[in-house]
C-alpha positions as CSV (number, residue, x, y, z in Angstrom):
1,M,40.6,-30.3,-33.2
2,P,38.7,-33.3,-35.1
3,D,41.0,-36.7,-36.1
4,V,41.7,-38.8,-38.9
5,T,39.4,-41.7,-39.4
6,G,40.5,-44.9,-41.1
7,V,38.1,-46.2,-43.1
8,L,38.0,-49.8,-44.1
9,L,36.0,-50.6,-47.3
10,A,34.4,-54.1,-46.5
11,A,30.6,-54.0,-48.1
12,G,32.1,-56.1,-51.4
13,Q,30.6,-59.5,-52.8
14,S,34.1,-61.0,-53.0
15,E,33.0,-62.5,-55.9
16,R,36.4,-63.8,-57.2
17,F,37.5,-65.2,-54.5
18,G,34.4,-67.8,-54.0
19,S,33.6,-67.1,-50.0
20,N,33.7,-63.7,-47.5
21,K,37.7,-63.3,-48.6
22,L,37.9,-60.5,-45.9
23,L,37.1,-63.4,-43.1
24,A,40.1,-65.5,-44.8
25,E,43.0,-66.2,-42.5
26,I,46.4,-64.9,-42.5
27,D,48.5,-66.1,-40.1
28,H,45.8,-67.1,-38.1
29,R,43.9,-63.5,-38.3
30,A,41.2,-62.3,-40.2
31,M,42.2,-60.8,-43.8
32,I,40.2,-57.7,-42.5
33,L,42.2,-57.3,-39.0
34,H,45.3,-57.2,-40.7
35,A,44.0,-54.2,-42.8
36,A,42.7,-53.0,-39.5
37,T,46.2,-53.3,-38.2
38,A,47.2,-51.1,-41.2
39,L,44.9,-48.5,-39.9
40,S,45.9,-48.4,-36.5
41,P,47.5,-45.3,-36.7
42,C,44.3,-43.4,-37.4
43,E,42.5,-42.2,-34.3
44,H,39.1,-43.6,-35.1
45,L,38.8,-46.5,-37.1
46,L,34.9,-47.0,-39.2
47,A,34.4,-50.1,-41.3
48,V,31.7,-50.0,-43.9
49,V,30.1,-53.3,-44.4
50,R,26.8,-54.9,-46.4
51,P,24.0,-55.6,-43.8
52,D,23.8,-59.1,-44.3
53,D,27.4,-59.9,-43.5
54,L,26.6,-61.0,-40.1
55,P,29.7,-63.0,-39.7
56,L,31.7,-59.9,-40.4
57,Q,30.0,-57.6,-38.4
58,K,30.4,-60.3,-35.5
59,L,34.3,-60.1,-36.2
60,L,34.2,-56.4,-36.0
61,T,32.3,-56.3,-33.0
62,D,34.7,-59.1,-31.2
63,A,37.6,-57.0,-32.3
64,S,35.7,-53.7,-31.0
65,I,36.2,-52.4,-34.8
66,G,33.1,-49.5,-35.5
67,F,31.1,-50.6,-38.6
68,V,28.1,-48.9,-40.3
69,C,26.1,-50.8,-42.9
70,N,26.0,-49.5,-46.4
71,E,22.4,-50.3,-47.7
72,N,23.5,-49.5,-50.7
73,A,26.7,-51.5,-51.1
74,G,25.6,-52.8,-54.4
75,R,26.1,-49.4,-55.9
76,G,30.1,-50.3,-55.6
77,M,32.7,-48.7,-53.5
78,G,31.9,-44.8,-53.7
79,S,28.8,-45.5,-51.9
80,S,30.8,-46.9,-49.2
81,I,32.9,-44.2,-49.1
82,A,30.0,-41.8,-49.3
83,C,28.0,-43.8,-46.2
84,A,31.7,-44.2,-44.2
85,V,32.1,-39.9,-44.6
86,A,28.5,-39.7,-43.5
87,A,28.7,-41.7,-40.5
88,S,32.2,-39.8,-39.8
89,R,31.4,-36.0,-40.9
90,D,33.3,-34.3,-37.9
91,S,36.7,-35.9,-38.7
92,L,39.6,-33.8,-39.8
93,G,40.0,-36.2,-43.2
94,W,39.8,-40.0,-44.2
95,C,42.3,-42.6,-44.8
96,L,40.3,-45.1,-47.2
97,L,41.8,-48.7,-47.7
98,P,39.8,-51.5,-48.9
99,G,39.5,-54.1,-46.8
100,D,41.3,-56.8,-49.1
101,M,44.6,-55.1,-48.6
102,P,46.0,-57.0,-45.4
103,Y,49.7,-56.4,-45.9
104,I,50.4,-52.4,-45.6
105,Q,52.6,-51.4,-43.0
106,P,51.2,-49.3,-40.3
107,S,54.0,-46.9,-40.8
108,T,53.0,-46.3,-44.2
109,T,49.4,-45.3,-42.9
110,Q,51.2,-42.7,-40.5
111,R,52.8,-41.3,-43.0
112,V,49.7,-40.8,-44.8
113,A,47.4,-39.7,-42.1
114,T,50.5,-36.9,-40.8
115,A,49.9,-35.4,-44.3
116,L,46.4,-34.8,-43.9
117,R,47.2,-33.5,-40.1
118,D,49.8,-31.0,-41.8
119,G,47.1,-30.1,-44.4
120,A,47.5,-32.4,-47.4
121,T,44.1,-32.2,-49.0
122,I,44.6,-35.6,-50.8
123,V,47.6,-37.5,-50.2
124,A,48.7,-41.4,-51.1
125,P,51.9,-43.4,-50.4
126,V,53.3,-43.9,-54.4
127,Y,55.9,-47.3,-54.8
128,D,57.5,-47.7,-58.0
129,G,55.5,-44.7,-59.7
130,R,52.5,-46.4,-58.9
131,R,49.8,-44.7,-56.7
132,G,48.6,-47.2,-53.9
133,H,46.5,-47.1,-50.7
134,P,45.2,-46.2,-48.0
135,V,44.3,-42.7,-49.9
136,G,43.9,-39.8,-47.8
137,F,41.2,-36.7,-48.1
138,S,40.9,-33.9,-46.0
139,E,37.9,-32.5,-44.5
140,S,37.2,-30.1,-47.8
141,F,36.8,-32.7,-50.0
142,A,34.0,-34.0,-47.6
143,D,30.9,-32.8,-50.3
144,E,32.5,-34.6,-53.2
145,L,33.1,-38.0,-51.2
146,L,29.5,-37.5,-50.0
147,A,28.2,-37.4,-53.6
148,L,30.0,-40.5,-54.5
149,D,28.0,-43.1,-55.9
150,S,29.9,-45.2,-58.5
151,I,32.0,-48.4,-58.5
152,T,35.4,-46.7,-59.1
153,G,35.2,-44.9,-55.8
154,A,37.3,-41.6,-55.2
155,R,39.1,-42.3,-58.5
156,D,37.2,-39.7,-60.1
157,I,37.9,-37.2,-57.6
158,L,41.9,-37.6,-57.9
159,K,41.5,-37.2,-61.7
160,R,39.5,-34.0,-61.1
161,H,42.3,-32.5,-58.8
162,P,45.6,-33.8,-59.5
163,D,47.1,-30.3,-58.6
164,Q,46.3,-31.5,-54.7
165,F,47.4,-34.5,-55.2
166,V,50.9,-35.2,-52.6
167,A,52.7,-38.2,-53.1
168,I,54.5,-40.0,-50.5
169,N,57.1,-42.2,-52.1
170,C,57.5,-45.1,-50.0
171,D,59.1,-48.8,-50.1
172,D,56.1,-50.4,-49.0
173,K,54.7,-52.6,-52.0
174,A,52.0,-53.9,-50.4
175,V,50.1,-50.5,-51.2
176,L,49.8,-51.9,-54.5
177,V,48.4,-55.5,-53.1
178,D,44.9,-56.6,-53.1
179,I,43.4,-59.9,-52.6
180,D,41.4,-60.8,-55.0
181,T,41.4,-64.7,-55.2
182,V,42.5,-67.7,-53.2
183,E,45.5,-67.8,-55.1
184,D,46.5,-64.1,-54.3
185,L,46.7,-65.3,-50.5
186,H,49.8,-67.5,-52.1
């Protein structure tokens, strides 16, 4: 039986941060490695990076995290999602997580991955009434994920299929926390 792939979306430019934020250290570890830990309940882990981001590629290689280069990273997150799905097409589903969300508890991802394995088609954690990450999509959405090519990522798929969305209420407020600026780290 195919497994769930955790997808680290790591092909952004970090424009508001001023440097490659995914390499910024939190407790002596790069931010992206914290996000990778959040996806540890997935059987497979795949990062999507820019082809020119050699420092990030080296870090991922050193950490034994597989990655794929998105030649169209400038088109936005949707393009990166499509790139990841194409590279892991035999998966049961995908847990999508921006690499700048380092504080999510692995137990939260475990609940999302379990819901996918149990038949949910779109699933995400909800904290205080707000949908967070990681967002899980089953293989039944592979074609729609492969067709993404926008800055909004998979948001439009969620809007088109609200009847298929499974909310997992959680107490992990980190599902809403991303790091955009140096001040966000503090």
